[in-house]
Each structure stands twice: as structure tokens, then as C-alpha cells.
C-alpha positions, 0 to 999 in steps of 0.5 A: 499499500502506497503512502503519500505525504501531503499538506502535513498529513499522511493518507493512503490511496484507499482514502481517495477510493473511499471518497470517490465510491462512498462519499455520502457514507463518509459524511454520515460518519461525522457525528461530532466536531472533532471527527468533522475536523479530522475528515475535513483535513483529510479531504484537504490533503487529498485535494492538494494531492489531486491538484499536484498530480493533475488528476481529472476535473471530475475527481477534483471537483468531487473532492471540492464538493465533499469539502464543502459538504463537510464544511456545511456539517461542521457549521451545523455542529459548531452552532449546536455546540455553542448553543449547548455551551460546549464550544465557546463563541466570540461572545463568550466571556473568557473570565466567566466562572463555570459551574461545570467544564468550560467550553472549548475554544475554537483553537482547541477544536482546531479551527479559526474564528474565520473558519467557524464563521464561514462554515456557519454561513454555509450551514445557514443556506437552505437545503434546496439552494445548497443542492441547486448550487452543487447541481449548477456547478456540475453543469458548467464544470466540463467547460472549466467555467467555474470550479466548486469552491467555498467562495462560490457557495457563499457568493451564490447564497448572497445572490451574486450572478453566475456564468451558467445563468443561460445568458450571454456567451454562456448559453447552451443550446439543445442539439437538433436531434432532441428538437426534431424528436419533440416536433415528431411527438407533438406535431409542431412546436408552437412556443418556446417560452425561454429562448433567443433568436439564435436558439430559435434557428434550431427550435423553429418555434412559431413564437418564442419569448426571450429574456427581455419578453419575460416568458414567465409573465406571458400566456403559454399555448399549443405545443411547448418546447422548453429548455429553461435556464438552469440557475436559480431562481429561474429554474424554480420559477419556470418549473412553477410556471410549467405547473401553474400554466398547465391548463393554458397549453396542450402539450409540452416537452421539457429538457432539464437536469435530472436533479431528482433531489430538488423540489422544482423537478419533483413538482414537474414530474408530478404532472408529467405523463412520461419521462425519459432519463437520457443515457449519459450526458447531453453534449449541448451546443455553444453559440457558435454551433460547436459541442460545448462538452457534456456536463457532469450531471445527466438530463431528463426529458419530461412530457406533458400530453395525451400521446405518451405512447408516441413519446415513448416510441420516439425518445426511448432511443435517447434513454430509459423512458417511463410512463405514468400508470394511473391518475395524476 
């Protein structure tokens, strides 16, 4: 077994394999601050090693995601420890007499006040916003647009704009074969409520709404094609529109990330008549018509309409298709 010395810590390659293959389980083992700090230091050491060895981007960002998730857990544990009086906060009076054992200082548990503050800020982020951030970064990472970082999650929580906001030079367009299959199933594409002049050269919808038109505020009708912006809050807003406007349009085919742990996807799945989980990852097209690289997260295609059999027959070439059984 090979041992490597990195970042003043010794770890073996089995730790890397455990992180790659069972990251969720590793996080579940963090029950206290001390264990969390120990694991965070190990992940940081692996991160330094992966960069030094120039490991693939997928592994490096998996490590970065694990670091952020560990920091989030630590923020929760530190807050709980301070509330119980087991860990000193910045407001704790060092001269105070304690009836029992005094709380441990941050330095005693192995972190700085700045780290404690950052970890607790991450812990305050809602579960849905946190998971959306992770999903968003996975979409763009193959383009090397922005890595998963601690600074990134904090900026995301403060509402700063992101490059994958489906605007400007960072728009990703759907490959034509998916558009043509959608047209075959529905017979036509009457409306694309989240599009642009360039995108509609491929979609060829009878009418389309741009960012300036604000498709969320418009009426939807006929047969709808939708590849919505994947960044928050737009993805949630378009998901809500798909549901709330269901009586306005006849049918719809919607391409989104297969983020099955998010509320926005589940609310659309609830009204879908069929779903295709695409094999692999779709290689989207950039503004110049070139493949922009497949994102790390896979995609699914939702169908709302009465001809779910046609959807199944047309889209099963792209992946596994499921149809609804029983009433919605």
C-alpha cells in the first residue's frame, strides 16, 4: 500500500477510493466536531494531492464538493455546540466562572474564528439552494467555467450572478436531434417560452419569448418546447410556471437536469405523463454551433400530453422512458 505525505498529513490511496465510491457514507460518519475536523483535513490533503498530480477535473471537483459538504456539516455542529455551551463563541466571556467544565475554544477544536464563521454561513443556506448550487456547478464544470469552491457557495447564497445563468456567451443550446424528436411527438412546436433569436434557428418555434420578453409573465399555448435556464431562481420559477400554466397549453416537452433531489423537478414530474432519463450526458451546443462538452450531471426529458405512447416510441432511443400508470 502506497502512502503519500501531503499538506502535513499522511493518507493512503484507499482514502481517495473511499471518497470517490462512498462519499455520502463518509459524511454520515461525522457525528461530532472533532471527527468533522479530522475528516475535513483529510479531504483537504487529498485535494492538494489531486491538484499536484493533475488528476481529472471530475475527481477534483468531487473532492471540492465533499469539502464544501463537510464544511456545511461542521457549521451545523459548531452552532449546536455553542448553543449547548460546549464550544465557546466570540461572545463568550473568557473570565466567566463555570459551574461545570468550561467550553472549548475554537483553537482547541482546531479551527479559526474565520473558519467557524464561514462554516456557519454555509450551514445557514437552505437545503434546496445548497443542492441547486452543487447541481449548477456540475453543469458548467466540463467547460472549466467555474470550479466548486467555498467562495462560490457563499457568493451564490448572497445572490451574485453566475455564469451558467443561461445568458450571454454562456448559453447552451439543445442539439437538433432532441428538437426534431419533440416535433415528431407533438406535431409542431408552437411556443418556446425561454429562448433567443439564435436558439430559435434550431427550435423553429412559431413564437418564442426571450429574456427581455419575460416568458414567465406571458400566456403559454399549443405545443411547448422548453429548455429553461438552469440557475436559480429561474429554474424554480419556470418549473412553477410549467405547473401553474398547465391548462393554458396542450402539451409540452421539457429538457432539464435530472436533479431528482430538488423540489422544482419533483413538481414537474408530478404532472408529467412520461419521462425519459437520457443515457449519459447531453453534449449541448455553444453560440457558435460547436459541442460545448457534456456536463457532469445527466438530463431528463419530461412530457406533458395525451400521446405518451408516441413519446415513448420516439425518445426511448435517447434513454430509459417511463410512463405514468394511473391518475395524476
